N, C-alpha and C positions, 0 to 999 in steps of 0.2 A: 785679284790681290789684297785691295783694300777690304772686301768684304772678308776675306778669311783673316786677317789682321784685326779686325773688327770685331769677328767672332771669338777669335782666339784671346781677346782683351775680356770680353764680356763672359768668357767661361773660364778664365783663368783667376784660380786662388792663389795666394802667397803661399801656401802648402805645397800646390801642385807646381807652381812655378820653379821651386827651389829644387824639385825632384826632376824636372825634365826642362829641357832645353828645346826650344819650337824657334825654326828659322822658315820664315816665310819667303820665298823666293819667287820673282816674277820675270818669265823672258823664256827663252829656249836654253837649250844645253848650253849655251856659251856662258851662261852664268855658273855653270858648275865646274868648279877648279879640281884638277886630279888629286889633291889634298885633302878633299872635303870627303867626308864618311858620314852616312846615315844609317838611321835606324828604322826609318818608314820614310817612303817617298810616294807620295801619292799623285795619280797622273789620270786624269779624264779628256783622253783625246780619242779618236779615230784609229781604227786598226792600224792603218797605215802608219800614222803618227807614232803609235806606242812601237810597233815592231822596228821602227827607224830609233827610237829612243833606247831599247834594249842593250845595245852596243854599249853606251856612254854610261847607263846608270849600272851596268852588271859589276863593274869594279869600283862602285861608291858605296857598298855596304858594309855595316859592320858585322861581324859573326851574327848570325841569325836576323839579319835583316830582310826585312820584306818590302815588297810592293804591292799598292792597291789600285789596280789598274781599271777602270769604267769608259763607259763609251763605247765599249765592244759589240757589236750586233751578235747574236746568237749563231748566226749562219759562219761568222768569222772566227768561234773559236777555235778550232782544229788548228787553224794558220797562225793565230795568235799564240797558242801553245807551243807549237812547232819551232817558232819565231825565237820564244823567249828560251826554250831548251838549249838551242845554239849559241846561246850567251851564258849558259849553264844558271838559269833562273827556272826553277820547277812550281808549277801550279799546284797549290796544297789546299786552294779552297775557290769556290764559285758560289755564285748569287745570280739567279737570274729573274726578271721582271718581264713578263712580255716577250719581245724582241730584243731585248736587252741584256748585258752582262756585266758582271763583276769580278774580276779575279784577284786572288790572293796571291802573290808570287813571293818563293823563298828564295835567297840568295843561295846557291848551292856552292860550298867550300868558300865563306865569304871571309872577307879580312876579319883578323882579330881585333878586338877593342883596344884603343892606342890609350 
């Protein structure tokens, strides 16, 4: 969490900061409130952790929201995609490196911007 905040500060210009609002949250799903909405959620968890997370995050996206999920073994890709689909998250891109995989998921029927 501290590294993410430091990187954000190092890469954050005044112009960029005025156009985007970034929240870095540390903890489990308990830090996510039901009134929160996100354009992008980043998660670097194993397949089991991601599959458990999908239920919680699926209702937190604005229209067009995405999740970038890494920490997935290529051998677990089908199971992760199936779990995501069950919560209306569709795999729209993938990137593999060796035995590891990163998936980009789009929220299907996400909430409209407030």
